C-alpha positions as MATLAB code, in Angstrom:
seq = 'MSELEIRQISSGEAKKADLIMKTAFGTFIGLKEPERFAGDSSYVRSRWSIDKNRVFGAFLEGELIGSNVATLWGTFGFFGPLSIHPDYWGRGFAGELMEPVMDLLTATHVKACGLFTFPDSLKHISMYEKFGFYSSYLTIVLAKSLPNKIIDKRDQSLKKPPRTVQEDTLTDCRVVSESIFPGLNLREELLGAAREGQGSVLVTETRNSFALCHSGKGSEAGSKTSYLKFAAVRANQSDAKTEFQLLLDLCEAEAISRGSTTLVAGVNAGRRDAYRVLREKGYKPITTGISMVKPGGHPFSSPELFIIDDWR';
ca = [
     -63.530  112.092   45.647;
     -65.307  111.985   41.487;
     -67.261  109.884   41.413;
     -66.157  107.251   38.666;
     -68.596  106.352   35.312;
     -68.779  103.485   33.671;
     -69.323  102.295   30.745;
     -68.915  101.901   26.620;
     -66.671  103.576   25.026;
     -66.908  104.867   21.773;
     -63.995  104.459   18.186;
     -61.671  107.211   19.656;
     -62.131  106.449   23.170;
     -61.113  103.063   21.622;
     -57.750  104.137   20.435;
     -56.602  105.978   23.962;
     -57.542  102.980   25.754;
     -55.002  100.491   24.095;
     -51.969  103.145   24.963;
     -53.833  103.344   28.789;
     -53.878   99.735   28.601;
     -49.769   99.398   27.455;
     -49.077  101.770   29.760;
     -50.081  100.185   32.793;
     -49.078   96.790   31.384;
     -45.875   97.821   30.987;
     -45.487   99.747   33.975;
     -46.207   96.716   35.530;
     -43.022   94.009   34.259;
     -40.789   97.664   34.558;
     -40.409   98.177   30.933;
     -38.057  102.171   30.713;
     -40.702  103.097   27.865;
     -44.109  101.346   29.202;
     -46.425  102.453   26.247;
     -43.779  100.486   23.965;
     -45.646   97.370   25.413;
     -46.630   94.621   23.163;
     -45.263   96.745   20.193;
     -47.891   98.108   17.330;
     -50.003   95.990   17.998;
     -53.640   96.519   19.191;
     -56.315   93.720   22.226;
     -58.774   97.067   23.213;
     -59.596   98.837   19.270;
     -58.801   95.236   17.823;
     -61.909   93.364   19.805;
     -63.822   97.017   20.189;
     -63.971   96.871   16.241;
     -65.249   93.287   15.905;
     -68.125   93.841   18.910;
     -67.908   97.518   20.484;
     -71.170   96.603   23.351;
     -68.677   94.316   25.446;
     -65.893   96.982   25.720;
     -65.766   99.349   29.183;
     -64.387  102.412   30.418;
     -63.752  103.821   33.210;
     -63.919  107.785   33.430;
     -63.183  109.899   35.936;
     -63.920  113.642   35.622;
     -64.867  112.671   32.291;
     -61.626  111.124   31.633;
     -60.538  107.340   30.221;
     -58.646  105.757   33.075;
     -58.907  102.139   32.268;
     -61.358   99.621   30.107;
     -61.540   96.109   30.380;
     -63.079   93.756   26.948;
     -65.698   90.809   27.216;
     -65.441   88.447   24.685;
     -67.828   84.960   23.881;
     -67.146   82.428   22.496;
     -71.092   81.211   22.047;
     -71.269   79.173   25.387;
     -67.764   80.203   26.893;
     -66.180   83.439   27.622;
     -63.381   85.689   28.872;
     -62.157   88.949   29.380;
     -58.892   91.348   29.835;
     -57.713   92.863   28.733;
     -58.584   94.973   32.625;
     -55.923   97.751   32.789;
     -55.656  101.679   35.388;
     -53.772  104.008   34.304;
     -50.983  103.250   37.139;
     -51.298  107.128   37.925;
     -54.931  105.973   38.857;
     -53.748  102.147   41.313;
     -54.702  101.067   44.555;
     -57.535  103.255   44.179;
     -60.204  100.170   44.035;
     -60.586  100.947   39.948;
     -60.158   98.053   38.743;
     -62.944   96.020   40.595;
     -65.449   98.643   39.179;
     -64.418   97.627   35.976;
     -65.135   93.835   36.151;
     -68.669   94.837   37.240;
     -70.632   95.530   33.267;
     -68.546   92.553   32.395;
     -69.567   89.974   35.659;
     -73.372   91.623   34.654;
     -72.825   90.587   30.565;
     -71.203   86.669   31.671;
     -74.078   86.510   33.559;
     -77.165   87.556   31.125;
     -75.072   85.184   28.819;
     -75.483   82.422   30.323;
     -71.759   81.258   29.109;
     -71.349   78.075   31.527;
     -68.045   78.701   31.873;
     -65.682   81.952   31.646;
     -61.744   82.640   32.265;
     -59.174   85.352   32.478;
     -55.589   85.570   31.873;
     -53.799   86.866   34.274;
     -49.995   87.429   36.125;
     -48.989   83.734   37.751;
     -46.654   85.526   40.142;
     -48.864   88.567   40.993;
     -50.905   88.061   44.453;
     -52.954   90.878   44.502;
     -54.277   90.060   40.585;
     -55.281   86.328   41.446;
     -56.579   87.740   44.686;
     -59.060   90.266   43.054;
     -60.133   87.732   41.127;
     -61.125   85.639   43.336;
     -63.624   88.419   44.775;
     -65.531   87.453   41.418;
     -65.783   83.566   42.061;
     -61.943   83.121   39.943;
     -59.842   80.113   40.876;
     -56.361   79.344   39.348;
     -56.118   77.022   36.908;
     -52.905   75.459   34.536;
     -50.611   77.824   33.639;
     -50.802   79.387   29.991;
     -46.936   79.237   28.047;
     -46.564   81.294   25.262;
     -44.057   80.268   22.617;
     -42.950   81.604   19.853;
     -41.025   80.128   17.241;
     -38.598   82.056   14.068;
     -39.513   81.996   10.374;
     -37.452   82.532    7.747;
     -37.609   86.051    6.300;
     -39.182   85.662    2.782;
     -39.402   88.518    0.524;
     -42.739   89.535   -0.636;
     -43.510   90.136   -4.270;
     -45.836   93.525   -4.283;
     -47.250   92.196   -7.191;
     -49.046   89.368   -5.132;
     -50.692   91.627   -3.017;
     -52.930   88.723   -1.450;
     -49.538   87.379    0.159;
     -50.440   90.798    2.053;
     -53.730   91.116    3.405;
     -55.525   88.133    4.280;
     -59.707   87.436    3.052;
     -61.887   90.311    4.501;
     -64.765   87.396    3.925;
     -65.434   83.716    5.535;
     -67.548   81.674    3.689;
     -70.700   79.518    5.280;
     -69.452   76.206    5.540;
     -66.345   77.208    6.492;
     -67.859   78.882    9.752;
     -70.132   74.966    9.593;
     -66.108   73.358   10.015;
     -64.830   75.508   12.405;
     -68.027   75.352   14.469;
     -68.160   70.790   14.485;
     -64.586   71.387   15.175;
     -65.401   73.644   18.705;
     -69.127   71.780   19.406;
     -66.223   68.462   20.190;
     -64.634   70.104   22.457;
     -66.500   71.927   24.091;
     -71.317   72.248   24.324;
     -71.773   75.251   22.630;
     -68.517   76.515   22.018;
     -68.496   78.564   19.031;
     -66.112   81.450   17.637;
     -68.534   82.905   15.053;
     -68.430   86.324   16.033;
     -64.667   86.335   16.500;
     -63.910   84.482   12.709;
     -66.120   86.756   11.288;
     -64.732   90.253   13.297;
     -61.027   89.748   11.992;
     -61.934   88.725    8.814;
     -63.877   92.058    8.520;
     -61.090   93.796    9.460;
     -57.956   92.576    8.408;
     -56.791   91.369   11.487;
     -56.211   87.514   10.503;
     -56.866   84.774    8.732;
     -59.000   81.970   10.034;
     -57.389   78.588    8.752;
     -59.043   75.265    8.169;
     -56.820   72.380    6.812;
     -58.094   69.807    4.206;
     -59.332   67.124    6.245;
     -61.391   69.333    7.916;
     -60.929   68.228   11.330;
     -59.307   71.239   13.117;
     -58.785   75.203   11.933;
     -57.365   78.250   13.524;
     -57.784   81.246   13.960;
     -53.898   83.656   12.670;
     -53.237   87.274   13.647;
     -50.793   89.166   11.370;
     -49.373   92.555   10.748;
     -50.087   96.344   12.887;
     -53.126   96.757   14.559;
     -53.758   92.945   15.072;
     -53.484   91.716   18.445;
     -49.674   89.585   16.889;
     -48.143   93.265   15.689;
     -46.064   94.262   12.843;
     -43.918   91.401   11.291;
     -45.746   88.861   14.198;
     -48.564   86.398   13.593;
     -50.166   85.457   16.355;
     -52.285   82.034   17.309;
     -55.078   83.086   18.829;
     -57.040   79.896   18.755;
     -56.580   76.846   17.269;
     -57.866   73.399   17.382;
     -58.235   69.319   16.127;
     -61.397   68.228   16.224;
     -61.933   66.071   20.121;
     -61.708   62.068   19.864;
     -58.870   62.148   16.625;
     -57.003   59.136   16.574;
     -54.396   60.636   14.327;
     -55.409   63.935   16.316;
     -51.367   64.906   16.856;
     -51.006   64.471   13.472;
     -53.288   66.832   12.588;
     -51.783   69.762   14.868;
     -48.670   69.042   12.832;
     -50.630   69.595    9.501;
     -53.335   72.417   11.022;
     -48.884   74.085   12.499;
     -47.700   73.970    9.364;
     -50.496   75.858    7.729;
     -50.528   78.271    9.840;
     -46.608   78.325    9.694;
     -47.234   78.953    5.365;
     -49.905   81.185    6.259;
     -47.381   83.631    9.056;
     -44.851   83.186    6.251;
     -46.963   84.622    3.378;
     -47.615   87.794    5.512;
     -44.564   88.410    6.275;
     -43.943   87.314    9.544;
     -40.688   86.451   10.878;
     -42.455   85.040   14.260;
     -45.178   83.026   15.305;
     -46.663   83.054   18.178;
     -48.893   80.686   20.448;
     -49.640   80.433   23.695;
     -50.780   76.795   25.160;
     -52.784   75.232   28.532;
     -50.357   73.112   30.592;
     -52.989   70.719   30.720;
     -52.778   70.282   27.317;
     -49.338   68.017   27.770;
     -49.393   66.885   24.523;
     -49.942   69.710   22.523;
     -46.978   71.544   25.087;
     -45.031   68.497   23.507;
     -45.303   69.229   19.601;
     -44.696   72.903   19.745;
     -42.121   72.371   21.137;
     -40.889   69.077   18.950;
     -41.784   72.312   15.801;
     -38.793   74.615   17.147;
     -41.051   76.936   19.723;
     -39.299   78.465   22.321;
     -41.686   78.996   25.420;
     -41.699   83.436   26.188;
     -43.758   83.974   28.924;
     -46.655   82.642   31.176;
     -49.847   83.423   32.470;
     -51.998   81.583   34.663;
     -55.980   81.017   33.511;
     -58.557   81.753   36.081;
     -62.263   80.273   36.135;
     -65.305   79.464   37.326;
     -67.397   77.855   37.484;
     -65.230   74.735   38.462;
     -61.898   73.716   36.906;
     -61.307   74.679   33.448;
     -63.753   73.308   30.985;
     -60.943   71.672   28.019;
     -57.273   70.897   29.443;
     -56.885   67.748   28.662;
     -53.652   66.881   28.075;
     -55.404   64.651   25.106;
     -57.241   67.891   23.396;
     -54.733   69.573   20.784;
     -55.347   73.273   21.635;
     -53.899   76.531   21.532;
     -55.647   79.811   23.460;
     -54.245   81.910   25.729;
     -56.851   83.966   26.875;
     -55.204   87.201   26.610;
];
């Protein structure tokens, strides 16, 4: 049997890793054309562009057959998508791709870490349990249809998000995230997404909430779609619900300005109030996942917290 090599991948390999990921996930859910899974969005390449040192590939006889990605938000980490090409399923390669990610999370001394997986797949859940992860809450992914606005081609500001994030904005974002979980910090994620043109960093006028909204082809959203990768209201706000509604309004306006006709958001089922607001604002469930965490329970899943994050 040929020896499997696990190593960080190159820029050219990141594109192939995205195709393998789409093929694997599309095959698992039964698509006729599995490679078309998630349209023209990008998960592996987009995350490689933010930090190439956290994307690992599995190579068999020099051929890339799968990948896994680690994401660090300060003291919280998660990983995925983890994928192996369907031709190589059932040979234990997925478990081997877990090793470098677990080593990285251990070395960075995160206080908690997690993942997103299929809630109805005992195979996936059992594998992750071997690495100390246990099932937590469902993540409900919702989507809202937006009006199709015709953008004036002369107004390029409506088509491209800013490529830089101001330091005071990053400070505001950190104050919000720190109130939710000690050390939670999305600085690298926010800077990287803006730098690569994948998404916009949005902060309300009160500066008590912020969001990272991906939009368009090559981002984690895909064409005509915007995706709230993260959105949060500062903890212990007396008007948190109103603030969350304002933040969603801001995100919807941003999505429309980018030419998106759909806005997608995933919310942990433990945050009942956030889920109710999304439903009240016209968001409809489209799929579910399950979060698995270690150590202990989910680090920020209290019912009163207004947070969007689905770790896909």
